[in-house]
C-alpha positions in Angstrom: -0.3 -0.3 -0.1 1.5 3.5 -0.8 0.8 6.4 1.4 -1.4 9.9 0.1 -1.1 12.0 2.6 -4.4 14.2 3.3 -4.0 17.2 5.4 -5.7 16.8 8.8 -9.4 18.2 8.1 -11.9 19.2 10.4 -14.9 17.2 12.1 -17.5 17.4 9.3 -21.0 19.7 10.1 -23.0 16.6 10.2 -20.7 14.6 13.0 -20.1 17.2 15.1 -24.3 18.2 15.1 -24.8 14.3 15.5 -21.9 13.6 18.4 -22.8 17.2 19.9 -26.8 16.2 21.0 -25.3 12.3 22.2 -22.7 13.2 24.3 -23.7 16.9 26.1 -20.9 16.7 28.5 -18.6 15.8 26.1 -16.9 12.7 26.2 -12.9 11.2 26.2 -12.3 10.6 22.6 -14.4 14.4 21.9 -12.3 16.2 24.5 -9.4 15.1 23.2 -10.1 16.1 19.8 -11.6 19.7 20.6 -8.0 20.7 23.1 -5.4 18.7 21.1 -6.7 18.5 17.5 -6.0 16.4 14.7 -2.7 14.8 17.2 -1.0 13.1 14.3 -0.5 13.8 11.1 0.4 11.2 8.2 3.6 12.7 6.9 4.9 11.3 10.4 4.4 8.0 9.1 5.8 8.5 5.2 8.7 6.1 5.4 6.8 3.4 6.7 5.1 3.8 3.0 6.1 2.7 0.0 5.5 5.6 -3.0 3.7 2.5 -5.3 0.2 0.6 -4.6 -3.2 1.4 -3.9 -3.7 3.9 -1.0 -3.7 3.3 2.6 -6.2 3.9 5.4 -4.5 7.3 6.9 -1.7 6.5 9.5 -2.8 9.4 11.5 -5.9 8.2 11.7 -4.4 5.0 12.5 -2.1 6.2 14.9 -5.4 7.7 16.8 -7.3 4.4 16.8 -4.8 2.3 18.0 -4.3 4.7 21.4 -8.0 4.4 21.6 -8.2 1.6 21.3 -5.4 0.9 24.2 -7.4 3.6 26.3 -10.3 1.2 26.5 -8.7 -2.2 26.4 -9.9 -3.3 22.9 -9.1 -6.0 20.6 -8.3 -5.0 16.5 -11.6 -6.5 16.1 -13.8 -4.0 18.4 -11.4 -1.1 17.8 -12.2 -1.5 13.8 -16.0 -2.1 14.6 -16.1 1.4 16.8 -14.2 3.4 13.9 -18.1 1.9 11.7 -20.2 2.4 14.6 -19.2 4.7 16.7 -20.0 8.4 16.9 -17.6 9.6 19.2 -15.0 8.2 17.6 -16.1 9.1 14.3 -15.9 12.4 15.9 -12.3 12.2 17.2 -11.3 10.6 13.4 -12.9 13.2 12.3 -15.4 10.8 9.3 -18.3 11.0 8.0 -21.0 9.3 9.6 -21.1 7.3 6.5 -17.9 6.1 6.8 -17.3 2.8 6.4 -13.8 2.3 8.1 -11.4 -0.6 7.8 -10.6 -4.2 8.5 -9.8 -5.2 11.9 -6.3 -6.9 10.1 -5.0 -3.1 9.1 -4.4 -2.5 12.4 -2.0 -5.3 13.3 -0.6 -4.5 9.6 0.4 -0.8 10.5 1.6 -1.8 13.8 4.3 -4.3 11.7 4.7 -1.1 10.2 5.7 1.4 12.9 8.1 -1.4 13.9 9.5 -2.5 10.8 11.0 1.1 10.1 11.5 2.2 13.4 8.5 4.2 14.7 7.2 2.9 17.8 8.4 6.1 19.8 6.4 8.4 17.7 3.5 7.9 18.5 4.3 9.0 22.6 6.8 11.8 21.4 4.0 13.5 19.2 1.6 13.6 21.9 3.8 15.1 24.6 5.4 17.2 21.8 0.9 18.7 21.6 0.6 18.8 25.6 4.2 20.6 25.9 3.1 23.2 23.2 -0.2 23.8 25.3 2.2 24.3 28.4 1.0 21.0 30.2 4.2 20.1 29.5 8.1 21.1 30.7 12.1 20.1 31.2 13.1 20.3 34.8 10.2 19.9 37.7 10.0 16.2 39.4 9.6 12.7 37.8 9.7 9.5 39.0 10.5 5.9 37.6 8.9 2.2 38.6 8.9 -0.9 36.6 6.8 -3.9 36.9 6.9 -7.8 35.3 4.9 -8.5 32.3 4.0 -12.0 31.5 4.6 -13.1 28.4 2.0 -14.9 25.8 3.6 -18.5 26.6 3.3 -20.9 28.9 5.8 -21.3 31.9 8.2 -24.5 30.8 10.1 -26.4 32.7 13.5 -27.8 31.1 11.7 -31.5 30.2 8.9 -29.3 29.0 11.0 -27.1 27.2 13.1 -29.0 24.9 10.3 -31.8 24.0 8.2 -28.3 23.3 11.3 -26.9 21.5 11.5 -30.5 19.5 8.2 -30.9 18.7 8.2 -27.0 17.3 10.8 -27.6 15.2 8.7 -31.0 14.0 5.7 -28.7 13.6 7.0 -26.3 11.6 8.6 -28.6 9.4 5.9 -31.0 8.6 4.2 -27.8 6.8 7.6 -27.0 5.2 9.2 -30.1 3.5 6.1 -33.1 4.6 8.2 -35.3 2.2 11.4 -34.9 3.3 10.3 -34.9 7.2 8.3 -38.7 6.1 11.5 -40.3 5.2 13.9 -38.6 8.4 11.4 -39.2 11.6 11.7 -41.9 13.4 8.7 -44.3 14.0 9.0 -43.2 17.4 8.9 -39.8 17.3 5.1 -39.1 15.8 3.8 -40.8 19.3 6.7 -39.2 21.2 6.2 -35.8 20.1 2.6 -35.8 18.5 0.8 -34.0 21.3 2.0 -30.8 23.2 4.5 -31.5 25.8 3.3 -31.7 29.5 4.9 -32.4 32.9 1.5 -34.8 33.7 2.6 -37.2 30.9 6.3 -37.9 31.1 7.2 -41.0 33.1 7.2 -41.7 36.5 10.4 -41.7 38.7 13.2 -39.4 38.2 15.2 -42.1 36.3 12.9 -42.6 33.8 12.3 -38.9 33.5 16.5 -38.5 33.0 16.5 -40.9 30.8 13.4 -39.3 28.6 15.0 -36.0 28.4 18.5 -37.4 27.8 16.6 -39.6 24.6 14.5 -36.4 23.4 18.5 -34.7 23.5 19.1 -37.7 21.3 16.6 -36.8 18.7 17.3 -33.7 18.4 20.8 -34.2 17.5 20.0 -37.0 15.0 17.2 -34.1 12.7 19.7 -31.8 12.9 22.1 -33.8 11.6 19.7 -34.3 8.9 19.5 -30.9 8.4 22.8 -30.2 8.1 24.1 -33.4 6.3 25.8 -32.5 3.2 22.8 -33.3 0.7 19.8 -31.2 2.4 18.6 -28.0 1.4 20.0 -25.2 2.6 16.8 -23.0 3.1 15.4 -26.2 5.6 18.5 -25.3 8.2 17.7 -21.4 7.6 13.8 -21.6 9.4 13.4 -20.3 12.6 12.2 -23.0 14.7 15.2 -25.1 13.2 17.4 -22.4 14.3 15.7 -22.4 17.7 16.1 -26.1 17.9 20.0 -25.5 17.3 20.4 -23.0 19.7 18.3 -25.0 22.7 20.3 -28.1 21.8 23.6 -26.3 22.1 22.6 -24.6 25.5 20.8 -27.8 27.4 23.1 -30.4 26.5 26.7 -31.9 26.0 27.7 -34.1 23.2 30.9 -36.3 23.1 32.4 -39.6 22.8 30.7 -40.8 26.1 27.0 -39.5 24.7 24.6 -37.2 25.0 23.9 -35.5 28.7 22.3 -32.8 30.3 24.1 -29.5 31.1 24.0 -28.6 34.8 24.8 -25.3 37.3 27.2 -23.1 36.4 27.7 -25.2 33.0 24.3 -23.8 32.1 24.1 -20.4 30.0 22.9 -17.0 32.3 19.2 -16.6 32.6 19.7 -13.2 30.1 20.7 -15.4 27.3 19.2 -18.9 28.2 16.1 -19.9 26.1 13.3 -20.0 28.0 10.2 -20.5 25.2 10.5 -21.7 22.0 7.6 -19.4 20.4 8.9 -16.3 22.1 12.6 -16.1 21.7 12.9 -12.6 23.5 11.1 -13.4 26.8 13.2 -14.5 29.6 12.9 -16.4 32.9 12.9 -14.5 36.1 12.6 -14.4 40.0 11.5 -11.5 42.1 11.0 -11.5 45.9 10.3 -15.4 45.7 8.0 -15.4 42.5 9.0 -16.6 39.1 7.3 -15.3 35.5 8.3 -15.6 32.2 8.7 -12.7 30.3 9.5 -9.1 30.8 9.5 -6.0 32.9 8.1 -2.6 31.7 9.7 1.0 33.1 7.2 3.4 33.5 8.4 7.5 34.4 6.2 10.1 35.2 5.8 14.1 35.9 4.4 14.6 39.2 4.1 17.7 39.2 1.3 19.3 42.2 0.2 22.0 39.3 0.0 19.9 36.3 -1.0 17.0 34.9 1.0 13.7 35.8 2.0 12.3 32.1 4.0 9.5 31.4 7.2 10.6 29.7 8.9 7.9 28.6 8.9 3.8 28.0 11.7 1.0 28.5 11.0 -2.6 27.8 13.2 -5.1 28.6 13.2 -8.7 29.0 13.0 -10.0 32.5 16.5 -10.7 33.7 17.3 -7.0 33.2 18.0 -5.2 36.2 16.7 -2.0 37.2 19.6 -0.8 37.6 21.3 -1.0 34.0 17.8 1.5 32.7 18.5 4.4 34.9 20.8 6.4 32.4 18.9 4.8 29.2 16.2 7.1 30.8 17.8 10.0 31.4 19.2 9.9 27.7 15.9 9.5 26.1 14.3 12.3 28.2 17.3 14.7 27.2 15.8 13.7 23.3 12.7 14.6 24.1 14.1 17.6 26.4 12.3 16.9 28.9 15.6 16.1 31.5 13.6 16.2 35.3 15.6 18.5 38.0 14.3 15.6 40.2 14.2 11.6 39.4 12.5 9.9 42.3 12.9 5.8 41.8 13.4 3.0 44.4 16.7 1.5 45.6 17.1 -0.7 42.3 17.9 2.0 40.2 20.7 4.0 42.3 24.6 3.5 43.0 27.1 5.4 43.7 28.0 5.7 40.2 24.4 6.5 39.6 24.0 9.3 41.4 27.3 10.6 39.8 26.2 10.0 36.5 22.4 12.2 37.2 24.6 14.6 39.0 26.6 15.5 36.0 23.2 16.0 33.7 22.1 18.7 36.5 19.8 15.9 37.9 19.2 15.2 41.5 18.4 11.0 41.5 16.4 11.0 44.9 16.6 7.4 45.6 17.9 4.9 48.5 20.9 3.7 48.5 22.2 0.3 50.4 23.8 0.5 54.0 27.2 -0.3 54.5 28.2 -3.5 53.4 30.9 -3.7 56.1 30.8 -6.5 58.7 30.5 -4.0 61.7 27.9 -2.0 59.6 25.7 -5.0 58.9 25.9 -5.7 62.6 24.7 -1.6 63.4 27.4 -2.2 65.7 31.3 -1.8 66.3 33.2 0.4 63.4 31.9 0.9 60.6 33.6 2.8 57.4 31.7 6.0 58.3 34.3 5.6 61.7 37.3 6.2 59.4 38.5 9.9 58.2 39.7 9.9 54.4 42.1 12.4 53.0 41.7 11.8 49.0 44.7 13.9 48.4 47.1 12.7 50.6 45.8 8.9 49.5 45.3 8.1 53.2 42.6 6.7 55.7 42.8 7.2 59.7 41.2 5.2 61.9 39.3 6.9 64.9 42.2 6.2 67.0 44.2 8.3 65.1 46.3 5.6 62.9 46.9 6.2 59.6 46.4 3.5 56.8 49.9 1.4 55.5 48.7 0.7 51.8 46.4 2.2 49.3 45.9 0.6 46.3 43.5 1.6 43.5 42.6 -1.8 41.5 39.4 -2.9 39.6 36.7 -6.0 39.4 36.5 -7.7 37.2 33.1 -6.3 36.4 35.3 -3.5 35.4 34.3 -0.9 39.0 37.2 0.9 39.9 38.1 0.9 43.7 40.5 1.2 46.0 41.9 -1.3 48.7 43.3 0.5 52.0 45.0 -0.9 54.5 46.3 -0.9 58.4 49.5 -2.3 59.7 49.1 -5.2 61.7 51.2 -4.2 64.5 48.8 -1.1 65.0 45.8 -3.2 64.8 47.3 -6.0 66.7 47.8 -3.3 70.2 44.5 -1.4 69.8 42.5 -1.6 72.8 39.1 -1.6 70.0 40.4 -3.9 68.0 37.8 -6.4 69.1 35.2 -3.4 67.3 36.9 -2.8 64.5 38.4 -6.1 63.1 38.5 -9.8 63.3 41.2 -10.1 60.4 43.5 -12.8 61.2 45.6 -12.3 57.5 49.1 -12.4 58.4 50.3 -9.0 56.6 47.5 -6.3 57.4 44.8 -5.2 60.1 41.3 -3.3 59.2 40.7 -3.2 55.9 38.8 -0.9 53.7 37.6 -1.1 50.5 36.4 2.9 48.4 35.3 3.3 45.5 36.5 6.6 43.2 36.4 10.1 45.0 33.5 11.3 43.4 31.2 7.4 43.5 32.3 7.4 47.7 31.7 11.1 48.3 28.0 10.5 46.7 27.7 7.3 48.3 28.8 8.9 51.5 26.3 11.8 51.4 22.9 10.0 50.8 23.6 7.5 53.1 23.5 10.5 55.9 20.2 12.1 53.8 18.3 9.0 53.4 18.1 8.8 57.3 17.2 12.5 57.8 12.8 13.5 58.4 13.3 15.7 55.2 14.8 13.3 52.7 11.7 10.8 54.4 9.1 13.2 53.6 10.9 14.5 50.0 11.1 10.5 49.0 7.7 10.1 49.7 6.3 11.8 46.5 7.6 8.5 45.0 4.7 5.9 46.2 2.7 7.9 43.7 4.0 5.6 40.9 2.4 2.7 42.3 -0.8 4.2 41.0 0.5 4.5 37.6 1.1 0.8 37.5 -1.8 0.2 38.9 -3.9 2.0 36.2 -2.1 0.5 33.8 -3.1 -3.0 34.7 -6.6 -2.2 35.4 -7.2 0.0 31.7 -4.5 -1.8 29.8 -3.7 -5.3 31.6 -0.6 -4.6 31.1 1.1 -7.3 33.2 0.3 -9.9 30.8 1.5 -8.7 27.1 -1.0 -9.9 23.9 2.2 -10.0 22.0 5.2 -12.2 20.9 9.0 -11.0 21.0 10.0 -7.8 22.8 9.2 -5.5 19.6 5.8 -6.1 19.9 5.6 -5.8 23.3 7.5 -2.5 23.6 4.7 -0.7 21.1 2.0 -2.0 22.8 3.4 -0.5 25.9 4.1 2.7 24.5 0.9 3.2 23.1 -0.5 2.3 26.9 1.3 5.3 28.0 0.0 7.9 25.6 -3.4 5.9 26.2 -3.1 6.8 29.5 -2.0 9.9 28.8 -5.3 10.7 27.1 -7.0 9.4 30.3 -4.9 11.7 32.1 -5.9 15.0 30.4 -9.3 13.5 29.9 -9.5 14.2 33.9 -7.4 17.4 34.2 -9.3 18.8 31.5 -12.6 17.9 33.8 -12.0 19.0 37.2 -12.0 16.2 38.4 -9.1 15.3 41.4 -6.5 12.8 41.5 -7.4 9.9 43.2 -5.7 9.3 47.1 -4.5 5.6 47.6 -7.3 3.0 48.5 -7.0 1.9 52.1 -9.3 -1.4 53.3 -12.0 0.1 55.5 -10.4 -2.9 58.3 -6.6 -1.1 57.6 -8.6 2.8 58.3 -10.4 0.7 61.7 -6.5 0.1 62.5 -5.2 3.8 61.6 -8.4 5.0 63.6 -7.6 2.9 66.9 -4.0 3.8 66.3 -4.9 7.3 66.4 
């Protein structure tokens, strides 16, 4: 389909008259059109469409339909029906009353085009630009970030289910792509073993029998791969996605040598961030947080939290489930800088902070406000004795003085295997052995030195020490309380758009869904702002409220 851009038109008179009569007090779709005008223009999506071919439905209107679809939690078919049959949607899109709309499959094709041409962020970018033009969004001020888990649109499989289902998926694909070749290659017992969905309840009883079943699956998989990579086999068979997934999975899960096929165990398995967890969604990963495990992704929402403006989502990041929150802080700041929306104060939880991140944020004139972990020395963990904060550091002189006035004997700059620069400080063994408070300071038995300290580089160590002092004060705790409001955003995303379960497979499609979710939530919040509806307060159950009354 080719794009033939059409300038945004005003709402037809007949559509306006009927919509005003039907919605005398207005509604979300109509109010968005009235306040923001035609939000998306066809030219913004030009690179996603070829110059030749039949005319495409307006991508600007499709973008608006997609956002309204997520705002109401509609399926593609329901969204297409809404365009044909709902007067408020016709008003928002500027359509005539008798406009026939489009087939529901156009929406999925439109999303694919956005992903293929790197336009996933365009919908949110354009909305934020328009709101900024109205003076409701600006750089500086306060923003806050939090994340939640997202379940993939696949079953969570244990290892035996995973290898069995991976082999079955490859056989199913080959049965369609090359039935004649597979008929000659497949062993007779494969049809019984992999003809049905692999489930734990179908496995043989007993640990030894199950172990043997897993090894049999491994042997069958290697046999299929050998046939696929044999000199006479067609090259295109190896390029089938399910075959590539099978090859990767077998490298990750099995050993094969002169002794036969064996499971990989323990540290011999690849790390979770690399290990496939489903043959049907190769981007999903399995992770565990606070004892709860899930197979899928994580989404990070960043929103404004100014008291005199609507709280709008300014950035969305989607990752697989294994990516730590700390790896997202700098990408969030970079994305906000590109949009011209860097905050002066960024409120986060402890997962997004570290000494290095505090320093990096300060370099962008951002106060990264989040708690850091307490002193990790034995004394700091125990809450008694002489912790690291009891020592005085003289950075220019490269020495540390202990509470008893003794200076350190050595200072060496080192680097952890992770690349983090650190400083190792040691005190003389003779000083520590003769010290009257040795029991409160160290239990070191090293024959070469006494108390040891591990420091970060000067900017990071000073930022860390300062934050540890700040987060113990009532003023800091009161200011940090604003961060809690982002939990309401997570709750709204889950309730309105069912964010915790993605309807798509793959990271790119899941992220696009989250971008549309953010745009949809922003429409809800703008509608609430323009309607004069106050922001909802935190819900407290009746029983919990009774407890608070008794405590008061």
